[in-house]
N, C-alpha and C positions, 0 to 999 in steps of 0.2 A: 405331326412331331415323329413318328415312328421314324418314317421318310429321312425326314431330314438329322435323325439320330444315325441312321444307318448311311446315309452319304458320309455325315461327317469320320463314321468308322472308317469308312472306305478310302476316304481321304488320305487318313491317317495312314490306314496299313501302306498304302501308295509312296507316303512320305517316307517309310521307314524302309519301305523295299528300295526305294530310288536313293536313298543314301547307303544303305548295305552293298549296294550294287559299287558304290564308289570306292568302300573300302575292302571290298570282298573279291576273291576269286574264284575261279573252279579248276579242278583236275579232272579229266575224261583220259584213261589209258589201259593199257590192256599188258597184261605178263605171259609170255609164250615162251615153250621147251626151246633152248638155246637150237638142240640139234634136228625137230621136228617141225618148230613152228604153231606147232599148236598150242592153246590157250591154257592154261593152268587151274584148276577148281580148289579154291579153300585154300589159298595162297594170302595170307595175313597180311596186310600193309599199313605201316605205320609212317606218319608225318611227326618227327620231333623236333622241338625246339628248344633253346638251351637245356639240352639236357634231360628236356620233360618231352614224354608221347603227349602231344596232345588231340590227333584225328588217330582213329584207326579203321579199317571196314576190310572185307573181305572179299577174294574175286566170285564172279560168279561161274558156273558151269563152262560158261565160253573164255574166261579169264580176264572177265570186264571188272572193271572196278572204276567207282568215282566220288569224290570231295566234293560238297558243296558250301559256299559260305565259308571258304576259309580266308581268314586275314592276310593281307596282302603281308608279304617277308621273305626272308630266307628261312629253308626248312631242310630238314636231312630226312628223305625218305628213304625206309625202311622193308626191303620186303624177305619175307620168311618163309620158308616151306620144308618140310620132313622130305631128305633126300634129295636137296637142291643146294645150292652153294646161297649163301645169306647175299642179300644185294644191296648195298647203302651209296647213297649219292647225293649231295648237297644240290639243293636248285632254289631257283627264284620266282616266286608267284607275286605278281604284279596286279595291282584292283584292276577291275572290271576283265579281267582275261580267263579266256579257258585255254588251261595251259594242256593241249595233247600230248601224252607219252607212249611208248610202246618198249617194253622193257623184257630182253632176252635174259630165259634165267638155264646155266646151266647144271645141269644134271651131274651132282657126284658119280655116280657109276660111271658118266663117258668122261669126266674130268681128267681122269689119267692118262687117257688118250688125244686130248688137246694138246697141241704143239705150241711150242712158244713159252715164252717165260712166263710165269706168274708172279704177278705186284704182293709185295705185303701191302696190308693197310697203309694206307696216309700216302702213298706213295701217289704222284700227279703223272697223268698223259693226257693229252691230247684226246676229246671226245670222239669217237665215230662219225664219221660224214654221213648225212641223210642220203638213203639211197633216192635215186632218181625215180624209182617204181611206186615208190611213196608217194613221194610228192605229187605226180600225176593221179594218185588214188585218193591223197588226200585232197587234191585243188584248193590247196591255202601254203602260202610261205612259211617255210619253216622256219623257227626263229630259236637260236639257242638260248637257254633261261639259268645257266648255270652260274651260283654265285663264285666267284672268281677271286683266290688267295694270290694271284700273279694278273699280271694283266691279257696276257693270254693263254695261262693253265688251268683248267677247272679241278676242284676237288675229285678226285677219283678214289674210290675204295671200291677193291672185289679183283678180279683176275682179268687179263685181257680178252676173254671171249667174252666176258658183260658188256651186250651194248645197250643204249636208250636213246631214243630217236625222241628229240622232241618238235611241237608245232605250238605257236600262239594263234588263237583264233578270238581275235576280238570285234568281230563284226556278228558273230554268232551263226553266222553261213560255214560252209564247208563243212558240215559235223558228216561223222562217219559213224555205220552200223555200232562200231565199239564203242561209242561216245553210251554210258550209262549214267546219265544223270537224274537223279529221283526226284519228282516233284512233290514235296508234302504238304499236309494242313498243316497251318499253325492253332487251328480253335474247330477242331471236330466235335462233333452232338456228343459224342463219347469217345474220348484217352485213348490211347492204347493203355496196356497193363500188361505185366506179368501175370502168368498163368498160376492162379495161387497167392498173388499178391504177393507182397515183400516175403514173405514165407519161400516161395514159389526162387527167389534172388539166394537168399541165405540159404537155403538147399544147395546152391551149387557152387557155392563160396569155397574155395579151397586155400586156404592160410599158408601161405609162401615157409616152406621149410627156416631160408636166411631172416627171414623177417620176425619167426617166431624165437628162433637162436638170440637176436638182438633186441626183442623184445619192442619192436615196432609197432605200432599201433596206428589207428586215423580212418578217416570216413571218406572216400572217395565219391564224388556228386558226378554222374554222368548224363549228357545228355544222347537220346538212341534215338534217330531216325530208325522207325518199326514199317516196313512194308506190308502188304496187303494179304500176303500169307502169316503176318507173324515175326516172321524175322527181320533180326537186326540188321541192317545196310550200312551204318555209320555211325561211328561213337566217335563225341567230341567231349574230353573233359575239363568239365566247368568248375571243380572245386579239386583240386589233385593234392596226396597225399605223398608220402614216400615213392621214389619211383619201383620201386619193387611191388607195392601195394598197388597202384595205378595199371600195373601190369596185369595183376592178379584179377582186379576189378574190372578190369575190359575180356578178361576171359571167360570169367565169371558171366559174363550179360551174354557172350559169345555162344554157353552152353545154357542159356534160359528162352524157351520159348512165352510168345507174346501174346496175347489177346488183340489182334488190329486195330485201331480205331473204326470209328463207325459214323459215316455223317451221310443224313438222308436217308436213312437205311441201304447206304453202299459202305463196304471196307473201303478205306480209304490208306494212303502212306501219310505218315504223320509222325511227330516228336514228342518223344517222354524223356524227362527228369527221373533218374534212375539211383537212390542214392545205396552203396554197399559200404558195409560195417566192419570194420577188421578190430576186433577188440579180442584179448587173451582174459583165457579163464583164469579168474583169481584161483590159488590152490590154497 
């Protein structure tokens, strides 16, 4: 009976995984400094849909980041790092596709030296062509995946020095060193948890001043992928509140250290739900 029950569970998990693969995609990307081509660490990357942040992550020391199990559709990808120009661009993620991106981020210190016009937010222009060397290195066919407002012009926000290269990998082949898609365990023996429990989360909460002035309260529930070292690597908003509180909740999780999940005596990457409450004190 135990074997039969186990086989049933495995079969159900297989069905769930297959169904999920038909409706979700992945993003594997690298953020580099425009002038040097070197990866940038701790860049905050968000996927925004309908003016609400849906996913968030940060780049590793090599400038790599990834999103997994992202619902197919159109998103605004937003890239932020102190000392660099903010980057925004609309992308389209198709189901069953691994979308590979390379984002060159210009430094604000060097931006004054950049020749050419700087386009204001909302200006449209043709996306940069994919370099031949990049095509050979990836060994896959580049496919532009930009949501278009007109038949030939993708939405563009930023300076002319901002560039983004697009690749679509539908077969799972042709992966590169920059691809960092974390595998995580859904049901470990011991789930991941914040160090200090929910109190550890509460200690890191910084109530946004603008939300306090407007007397905005709410609870944000996040799904967090925690790696083997206890670091949050991807955050998905399960239950949003006001966007100001959403962003504050994400920052709270980034500042929190977790106890990684344990399975069969080994530390594993897993996913855990984290509620972040914002409540004004009664006067």
